[in-house]
N, C-alpha and C positions, 0 to 999 in steps of 0.2 A: 969759168968765164971770167976774164979780168974785168975790173971796174970800168975801164975805159971801153971795153967791147960792150958791156951791159948798157952804159950810157948812151953809146951810139945806137944800139938796138932801140932804146926806148925813144930816142929822138926820131928815129925812122917810123916806129909805131905811131908816134903822135902826129907826125906829118900825114902818114897815110889814113888815120882815123878822121882827120879833119875833112877829108875829101870824099870818104866813102860812108853812105847811109843805106841801110837794108829796108826794104819795103816787103809787102806781101807779094807782089809781083815780082820783084827782083831783090831777093834777099841777100845779105852779106855772106860770103862763104869764108868763115874765120878758121884759120889753121893754127894749131899749137903742136910744137915738136918737143917732146922730152928726150932724154938720152936713149930711152928704149922703145918709145911708141910715138904714133902720129895721131892726132885727133883733128877732125874737121867737123863744123856744124854750120848750117844754115840758119841765119838770124834776122829776124824781123825787128828793126830797132825802134820803129814808130810804136809798136805795141809792147815791145820788150819780150817777144816770145822766141824761143829756139824752135824752128819748124821741122828741123831734121839733124841727125848726128850720125857719125861713124868714126870708128877708130880701130886701131890694130888689136884691141882687147875686145871688140864686139864679136858676138857669136856668129853674126853673118859673114864676117871676114875670116874667122877661123875655119869655118866649114869649107870655104872656096880656096883658101891660100895655104893649104899643107905643104909644108917643106920650104916655104919662102924665107930666105934669109937675108938677102939684100934690101937695104933701106929703100933704094929707089924703086924696086919692083913692088915692094909693100906700099909705097906711097902712091905709085900708079894704080894699084888694085883698090886702094882706099878711094881714090878720086873717081874710079869707075863705079864703084858701090854708091858713093854719094850721089852721083849723077843718076843712077838706077833709082835710088830712094826718092830723089828729087822729082823725077818723072812720074813715079807712082803717085806723088802728092800733087802733080799738075804745075811743077815748076820747070820753067824752060830756060831762064836766064838767071845769072848771079853775079854779084860784085865780088871780085877776088880780094880778100883781105889777108894779106901775107903776114901780118902782125909783127912788122919789123924785121922778119928774116929776110936775108937777100934771096933773090929770085934766081936760085940755081940749086941743084942736087934734089933732095927730097921734095922741096916746095914746088920746084918746077915740074918734077915727075907727077905730083899730085894734080897740078893745073892741067897737065897734058892729059892725064887719065880722066879728069873730069870732062874735058873736050871730047875725048874719044868715046866716052859714055853717052855723049848727046847734050850735055849741058854747056850753054853758051857762057863762058867765063871771060 
């Protein structure tokens, strides 16, 4: 990532984080994308707790997504899994924090998967 791209991402991240605060009723759904994996967690910012998490490295994902290679498919599956975990914990809504990433590709697929799984994002 070039320096200009990184700075632009950081600015987007700061602008987003000023507006989004997670609570117990409506936690912040934070996304992180590395080159090989996708991570998402539900965070209660008031108490400073992570309520739920899921990633492409988690056991629950690996059991259900055998043979998946496409990043968008994987992201959609992670969104569905985090929605399922959230419903098990009684969470129905979440504030989507894309962490400065542009809303397309993997990030968009993750959000759509969470919506399909029943989580209001």
